[in-house]
C-alpha positions as CSV (number, residue, x, y, z in Angstrom):
1,M,33.5,-15.3,-5.5
2,A,31.8,-12.4,-7.4
3,L,29.7,-12.6,-10.5
4,K,28.1,-9.9,-12.7
5,D,24.4,-10.1,-13.6
6,A,22.7,-9.2,-16.9
7,F,22.9,-5.5,-16.0
8,G,26.6,-5.6,-15.2
9,L,26.1,-5.3,-11.5
10,T,28.6,-7.2,-9.3
11,H,27.2,-9.7,-6.8
12,S,29.7,-10.7,-4.1
13,G,29.5,-14.3,-2.9
14,A,27.2,-15.4,-5.7
15,T,27.5,-18.6,-7.7
16,E,25.9,-19.2,-11.0
17,A,23.1,-21.3,-9.4
18,G,22.6,-18.7,-6.6
19,L,22.5,-15.8,-9.0
20,S,19.9,-17.7,-11.1
21,S,17.7,-18.1,-8.0
22,Y,18.3,-14.4,-7.1
23,A,17.2,-13.3,-10.6
24,R,14.1,-15.5,-10.3
25,A,13.2,-13.9,-6.9
26,V,13.6,-10.4,-8.4
27,R,11.3,-11.3,-11.3
28,E,8.7,-12.7,-8.9
29,L,8.7,-9.6,-6.9
30,Q,8.5,-7.4,-10.0
31,C,5.3,-9.2,-11.1
32,F,4.1,-9.9,-7.5
33,I,3.8,-13.6,-8.3
34,G,5.2,-16.9,-7.1
35,D,7.4,-17.4,-4.0
36,P,10.3,-14.9,-3.9
37,V,11.1,-15.9,-0.4
38,G,11.5,-19.5,-1.5
39,S,13.6,-18.4,-4.4
40,I,15.9,-16.3,-2.4
41,D,16.2,-19.0,0.3
42,S,17.5,-21.2,-2.5
43,A,20.1,-18.6,-3.4
44,I,21.2,-18.4,0.3
45,A,21.3,-22.1,0.7
46,D,23.5,-22.4,-2.4
47,E,26.0,-19.9,-1.1
48,P,25.5,-18.3,2.4
49,S,28.1,-15.6,1.6
50,F,25.9,-14.1,-1.2
51,V,25.4,-10.7,0.4
52,M,22.6,-9.4,-1.8
53,A,20.6,-12.6,-1.3
54,H,20.4,-11.8,2.4
55,V,19.6,-8.2,1.7
56,F,16.8,-9.1,-0.7
57,K,15.2,-11.5,1.8
58,G,15.5,-8.7,4.4
59,Y,13.7,-6.3,2.1
60,L,10.9,-8.8,1.5
61,F,10.2,-9.0,5.2
62,G,11.0,-5.4,6.0
63,L,8.2,-4.3,3.6
64,A,5.6,-6.6,5.1
65,T,4.6,-4.1,7.9
66,E,4.3,-6.9,10.3
67,R,6.2,-6.9,13.6
68,E,7.3,-10.5,13.3
69,A,8.5,-10.0,9.8
70,T,10.6,-7.0,10.9
71,A,12.4,-9.3,13.3
72,I,13.4,-11.5,10.3
73,A,14.5,-8.5,8.4
74,Q,16.8,-7.6,11.3
75,T,18.2,-11.2,11.2
76,C,18.9,-10.8,7.5
77,H,20.7,-7.5,8.1
78,A,22.9,-9.1,10.7
79,A,23.8,-11.9,8.3
80,A,24.7,-9.4,5.5
81,L,26.6,-6.9,7.6
82,P,29.9,-8.8,7.9
83,L,30.0,-10.1,4.3
84,A,32.4,-8.5,1.9
85,G,30.7,-6.4,-0.8
86,T,31.0,-3.5,-3.2
87,A,30.1,0.0,-2.4
88,R,26.7,-0.6,-3.9
89,E,26.1,-3.7,-1.9
90,R,27.3,-2.0,1.3
91,A,24.8,0.7,0.6
92,H,22.0,-1.9,0.3
93,V,23.1,-3.4,3.6
94,A,22.9,0.0,5.2
95,A,19.4,0.7,3.7
96,L,18.2,-2.7,5.0
97,G,19.5,-1.8,8.4
98,H,17.5,1.4,8.4
99,L,14.4,-0.3,7.1
100,A,14.6,-3.0,9.7
101,S,15.0,-0.4,12.4
102,G,11.9,1.5,11.3
103,R,13.8,4.4,9.7
104,W,11.9,4.3,6.4
105,H,13.0,7.7,5.2
106,D,16.7,7.0,5.8
107,A,16.4,3.7,3.9
108,A,14.6,5.5,1.0
109,R,17.4,8.2,0.8
110,I,20.2,5.6,0.6
111,L,18.4,3.6,-2.1
112,E,17.8,6.9,-4.0
113,D,21.6,7.4,-4.1
114,V,22.2,3.8,-5.1
115,A,19.8,4.2,-8.1
116,I,21.3,7.5,-9.1
117,D,24.7,5.8,-9.4
118,N,23.3,2.5,-10.7
119,P,20.0,3.2,-12.6
120,L,19.8,-0.4,-13.7
121,D,19.7,-1.7,-10.1
122,A,16.2,-3.0,-10.3
123,V,16.1,-4.0,-6.6
124,A,17.1,-0.5,-5.5
125,L,14.4,1.0,-7.7
126,Q,11.6,-1.4,-6.6
127,V,12.4,-1.4,-2.9
128,G,12.8,2.4,-2.9
129,H,9.5,2.7,-4.8
130,Q,7.7,0.5,-2.3
131,I,9.1,2.5,0.6
132,D,7.9,5.7,-1.1
133,F,4.5,4.2,-1.1
134,F,4.6,3.2,2.5
135,I,5.6,6.7,3.5
136,G,3.3,8.5,1.1
137,N,6.0,10.3,-0.9
138,A,4.1,10.8,-4.2
139,R,6.8,12.9,-5.8
140,M,9.5,10.3,-5.3
141,L,7.2,7.5,-6.5
142,R,7.4,9.3,-9.8
143,D,10.9,10.8,-9.8
144,R,12.9,7.9,-8.4
145,I,11.8,5.9,-11.4
146,G,11.8,8.8,-13.9
147,R,15.5,9.4,-13.2
148,A,16.4,5.8,-14.1
149,L,14.1,5.3,-17.0
150,P,16.4,6.7,-19.7
151,A,19.0,4.0,-18.9
152,W,16.5,1.2,-19.6
153,E,15.8,-0.4,-22.9
154,K,12.8,-2.4,-24.0
155,D,14.6,-5.7,-24.3
156,M,16.0,-5.6,-20.8
157,P,14.5,-8.1,-18.3
158,G,12.1,-6.3,-15.9
159,Y,11.6,-3.3,-18.2
160,H,7.8,-3.8,-17.7
161,A,8.2,-3.3,-14.0
162,V,10.0,0.0,-14.4
163,L,7.2,1.2,-16.7
164,G,4.6,0.0,-14.1
165,M,6.3,1.8,-11.3
166,Q,6.5,4.9,-13.4
167,A,2.8,4.6,-14.2
168,F,1.9,4.5,-10.5
169,G,4.2,7.4,-9.7
170,L,2.6,9.5,-12.4
171,E,-0.9,8.6,-11.2
172,E,-0.1,9.6,-7.7
173,M,1.1,13.0,-9.0
174,G,-2.1,13.5,-11.0
175,D,-0.6,12.9,-14.5
176,Y,-3.3,10.5,-15.4
177,A,-3.0,10.3,-19.2
178,R,0.7,9.4,-19.1
179,A,0.2,7.1,-16.2
180,E,-2.3,5.1,-18.1
181,A,-0.1,5.0,-21.2
182,F,2.8,3.7,-19.2
183,G,0.7,1.1,-17.3
184,R,-0.9,-0.2,-20.5
185,Q,2.5,-0.5,-22.1
186,A,3.8,-2.5,-19.2
187,I,0.9,-4.9,-19.4
188,E,1.4,-5.4,-23.1
189,I,5.0,-6.5,-22.3
190,E,4.1,-8.6,-19.2
191,P,0.4,-9.3,-18.6
192,R,1.2,-10.7,-15.2
193,D,2.6,-7.5,-13.8
194,G,0.2,-6.9,-11.0
195,W,1.6,-3.5,-10.1
196,A,1.1,-2.1,-13.6
197,Q,-2.4,-3.6,-13.6
198,H,-3.1,-1.8,-10.4
199,A,-1.6,1.5,-11.6
200,V,-4.1,1.7,-14.4
201,A,-6.9,0.8,-12.0
202,H,-5.8,3.8,-9.9
203,V,-6.1,6.1,-12.8
204,M,-9.6,5.0,-13.5
205,E,-10.5,5.2,-9.8
206,M,-9.3,8.8,-9.5
207,Q,-11.1,9.8,-12.8
208,S,-14.3,8.1,-11.7
209,R,-14.3,5.8,-14.8
210,Q,-16.1,3.1,-12.9
211,R,-17.4,1.1,-15.9
212,E,-14.1,1.3,-17.7
213,G,-12.4,0.2,-14.5
214,I,-14.6,-2.8,-14.1
215,A,-13.9,-3.8,-17.7
216,W,-10.2,-3.3,-17.2
217,M,-10.1,-5.5,-14.2
218,R,-12.4,-8.2,-15.7
219,A,-10.8,-8.3,-19.1
220,N,-8.0,-10.8,-18.1
221,P,-8.2,-11.6,-14.4
222,E,-6.3,-14.9,-14.9
223,A,-3.2,-12.8,-15.7
224,W,-3.2,-10.7,-12.6
225,T,-4.6,-13.3,-10.1
226,K,-2.6,-16.4,-11.0
227,D,-0.2,-17.1,-8.2
228,S,-0.2,-13.4,-7.3
229,F,0.3,-12.0,-3.8
230,L,-1.1,-8.7,-5.0
231,K,-4.3,-10.1,-6.2
232,I,-6.3,-9.3,-3.1
233,H,-5.4,-5.6,-3.4
234,N,-6.4,-5.7,-7.1
235,W,-9.7,-7.4,-6.3
236,W,-10.2,-4.5,-3.8
237,H,-9.8,-2.0,-6.7
238,L,-12.5,-3.8,-8.6
239,A,-14.7,-3.6,-5.5
240,L,-14.1,0.2,-5.3
241,F,-15.6,0.6,-8.7
242,H,-18.7,-1.2,-7.8
243,Y,-18.9,0.7,-4.5
244,D,-18.9,4.0,-6.2
245,L,-21.7,2.8,-8.4
246,G,-23.7,1.8,-5.3
247,E,-23.6,-1.9,-6.3
248,T,-23.4,-3.2,-2.8
249,N,-24.2,-6.8,-3.7
250,E,-21.3,-7.0,-6.0
251,V,-19.0,-5.5,-3.4
252,L,-20.1,-8.1,-0.8
253,Q,-19.7,-10.9,-3.3
254,L,-16.1,-9.8,-4.0
255,Y,-15.5,-9.5,-0.2
256,D,-16.8,-13.0,0.5
257,G,-14.9,-14.4,-2.4
258,P,-11.4,-13.2,-3.5
259,I,-10.9,-10.3,-1.1
260,Y,-11.5,-12.1,2.2
261,G,-13.0,-15.5,1.6
262,D,-9.9,-17.2,2.9
263,R,-9.7,-14.8,6.0
264,S,-6.1,-14.0,5.6
265,T,-4.2,-12.9,8.7
266,L,-1.6,-10.8,6.8
267,A,-1.9,-7.1,7.7
268,L,-1.6,-6.0,4.0
269,N,-4.6,-8.2,3.1
270,M,-6.7,-7.2,6.2
271,V,-6.2,-3.6,5.4
272,D,-8.1,-4.1,2.2
273,A,-10.8,-6.0,3.9
274,S,-11.3,-3.3,6.6
275,A,-11.1,-0.6,4.0
276,I,-14.0,-1.9,1.9
277,L,-16.2,-2.9,4.8
278,W,-15.7,0.5,6.4
279,R,-16.9,2.3,3.3
280,L,-20.1,0.2,3.5
281,Y,-20.3,1.0,7.2
282,L,-20.2,4.7,6.5
283,H,-23.3,4.2,4.4
284,G,-25.1,2.3,7.2
285,I,-25.0,-1.0,5.4
286,D,-25.3,-4.1,7.6
287,V,-22.5,-6.5,6.7
288,G,-23.6,-9.2,9.1
289,D,-20.9,-11.2,10.9
290,R,-18.1,-10.1,8.5
291,W,-16.8,-7.6,11.0
292,A,-16.5,-10.1,13.8
293,A,-14.4,-12.5,11.7
294,L,-12.1,-9.8,10.5
295,A,-11.7,-8.2,13.9
296,A,-10.8,-11.6,15.4
297,N,-7.8,-11.7,13.0
298,W,-6.8,-8.1,13.8
299,A,-7.0,-8.6,17.5
300,P,-3.6,-10.4,17.9
301,K,-2.0,-7.4,16.2
302,A,-3.7,-4.7,18.3
303,A,-0.6,-4.2,20.5
304,A,1.9,-4.2,17.6
305,G,2.1,-0.4,17.3
306,N,4.6,-0.7,14.4
307,Y,2.7,0.9,11.5
308,A,0.1,3.6,11.9
309,F,-1.7,2.9,8.6
310,N,-2.4,-0.7,9.8
311,D,-3.6,0.6,13.2
312,A,-6.3,2.8,11.6
313,H,-7.6,-0.2,9.6
314,A,-7.5,-2.5,12.6
315,M,-9.6,0.1,14.5
316,M,-12.2,0.0,11.7
317,A,-12.7,-3.7,12.4
318,F,-12.8,-3.3,16.1
319,V,-15.5,-0.5,15.8
320,G,-17.4,-2.5,13.2
321,A,-17.4,-5.6,15.5
322,G,-18.2,-3.6,18.6
323,L,-15.0,-4.7,20.4
324,H,-13.8,-2.4,23.1
325,A,-10.9,-4.2,24.6
326,P,-8.7,-4.6,21.5
327,A,-9.6,-1.0,20.6
328,Q,-8.2,0.2,23.9
329,T,-5.1,-2.0,23.5
330,L,-4.5,-0.5,20.1
331,L,-4.7,3.1,21.4
332,E,-2.3,2.2,24.2
333,A,0.1,0.8,21.7
334,Q,-0.1,3.9,19.7
335,R,0.7,6.1,22.7
336,E,3.7,3.9,23.4
337,A,4.7,4.1,19.7
338,M,4.6,7.9,19.8
339,R,7.3,7.9,22.5
340,G,9.7,6.1,20.1
341,D,12.3,7.6,17.8
342,D,11.6,5.7,14.6
343,D,9.5,7.0,11.7
344,N,6.3,5.3,12.9
345,A,6.4,7.6,15.9
346,A,5.8,10.5,13.5
347,F,3.4,8.5,11.4
348,T,1.3,7.9,14.5
349,R,1.6,11.3,16.0
350,D,0.9,13.3,12.9
351,V,-1.9,11.2,11.4
352,G,-2.4,7.7,12.7
353,H,-3.5,8.4,16.3
354,P,-6.0,11.3,15.6
355,L,-7.4,9.3,12.7
356,T,-7.8,6.1,14.8
357,L,-9.5,8.2,17.5
358,A,-11.8,9.6,14.8
359,I,-12.7,6.1,13.7
360,K,-13.6,5.2,17.3
361,A,-15.6,8.4,17.7
362,F,-17.5,7.7,14.5
363,G,-18.5,4.3,15.9
364,E,-19.7,6.0,19.1
365,G,-21.9,8.4,17.0
366,N,-19.8,11.4,18.1
367,Y,-19.7,13.0,14.7
368,G,-18.7,16.4,15.8
369,E,-15.6,14.9,17.3
370,V,-14.9,13.1,14.1
371,V,-15.0,16.4,12.3
372,R,-12.7,18.0,14.9
373,L,-10.1,15.3,14.6
374,I,-10.0,14.8,10.9
375,R,-10.1,18.4,9.6
376,P,-6.5,19.2,10.7
377,I,-5.0,16.0,9.4
378,R,-6.6,15.4,6.0
379,W,-4.1,17.7,4.3
380,I,-1.1,15.8,5.8
381,A,-2.6,12.3,5.7
382,H,0.0,11.2,3.1
383,R,2.6,11.3,5.8
384,F,1.4,7.9,7.2
385,G,1.5,6.2,3.8
386,G,-0.9,4.6,1.3
387,S,-2.2,5.9,-2.0
388,H,-4.8,8.6,-2.8
389,A,-7.4,5.9,-3.4
390,Q,-6.7,4.4,0.0
391,R,-6.7,7.6,1.9
392,D,-9.9,8.7,0.3
393,V,-11.7,6.9,3.1
394,I,-10.6,9.8,5.3
395,D,-12.5,12.3,3.2
396,L,-15.5,9.9,2.9
397,M,-15.6,9.7,6.7
398,L,-15.4,13.5,7.2
399,I,-18.2,14.1,4.7
400,E,-20.4,11.5,6.3
401,A,-19.7,12.9,9.8
402,A,-20.5,16.4,8.7
403,L,-23.8,15.2,7.2
404,R,-24.7,13.2,10.3
405,A,-23.7,16.0,12.7
406,G,-26.2,18.3,10.8
407,D,-23.4,20.8,9.9
408,S,-25.0,21.9,6.7
409,A,-22.4,24.6,5.9
410,L,-19.5,22.2,6.2
411,A,-21.4,19.4,4.4
412,R,-22.2,21.7,1.5
413,A,-18.6,22.9,1.3
414,L,-17.1,19.3,1.4
415,T,-19.6,17.9,-1.1
416,A,-18.9,20.8,-3.5
417,E,-15.2,20.1,-3.2
418,R,-15.7,16.4,-4.0
419,Q,-18.1,17.2,-6.9
420,L,-15.3,19.3,-8.4
421,A,-12.6,16.7,-7.9
422,R,-14.8,13.8,-9.0
423,P,-17.6,15.2,-11.2
424,D,-18.5,11.9,-12.8
425,S,-18.8,9.9,-9.6
426,P,-22.3,8.7,-8.6
427,L,-21.1,8.9,-5.0
428,S,-20.3,12.6,-5.4
429,A,-23.8,13.2,-6.7
430,L,-25.3,11.3,-3.8
431,F,-23.4,13.3,-1.2
432,S,-24.4,16.6,-3.0
433,R,-28.1,15.6,-2.8
434,R,-27.8,14.8,0.8
435,A,-26.1,18.0,1.6
436,A,-28.8,20.0,-0.3
437,D,-31.5,18.1,1.6
438,L,-29.8,18.9,4.9
439,S,-29.6,22.6,4.0
440,E,-33.4,22.7,3.2
441,N,-34.4,21.2,6.5
């Protein structure tokens, strides 16, 4: 049996009830709320031959960046592979196969073609957009959505999500005014759209509009936190604004509360926890036993070696907690990963491994080595994923290492660079003062 959805797309094997559950799962993912896994499981239970239900579930787990979740994505691909489907559905199955095998770029390319032929395929757009984020492809974050946008109309379900994705893509390409406009429009349509909320926060972060950013995030937190699985990342964005202002107590309160109060073991959440504590660590701020608790949850993943971006943040926790054994396990896993033929081999080789070594060197006080390791990779750091705001920690570490190494010329150059990029940032001003003091001594 095949049914068409509200966009005229055929869904092979779907029943009315199953298609309703599928639509609910799509909406939940578009807002980053609820339980899309539960919703898609209902669709599969209703009709096991519903090919796109298996594909969608596989995407959910394939994008989790967890080794165990990847195994589930592979199972979903195996279930979808023999099911009859349209050319569009077969392309989705192929994309899932690539994603589940760690071939992120191949999956992104197939979904690009799906969306070119079917610009109203919301799943192809959103999954492709998320993959663009995980591989750091800023141009496709913008252009994948921009190509499809003319086909969408304001009264279509999920239109807000398309606007929110376009906002984030524009922000990552430095088109801040239009990014903010798109993001605000998305929130007006759907206040619970966590991705659009975060896109506007990114604009304000990149423009050093800390007070406006705090006001934006605190204006209606109920909307972007209720039942949201993106809320920790959005709380992290609020913490970044306070961090730049030097408001350490507020940062730690957010960490102890909504960011890591429940001590999540999900890598995506622990990345945010590591990222904010490491920024404090760079400034010599004692965070007590917070590192130990976080590192204990990272330790079981030390040998995963499946996503270099996660590895770097795990190493931050191991260094912060003073744990040598898991740090060594992680480095060994990276060396093994670099011998592979999937995309993470390149992520690790190009950026992840040298950055992880630099983090370890920083913890050992070998600041000259930090500078040596980071300088060649900071220009290509997008290759291992994340956003500009997330990867900013690399520049922060390089500046701090140059200052601590007593390299006054490099420190002066780096702080001048940052002052130009973020002239309204109190942190930029602090770095500039420190560099000037170093030059005078």
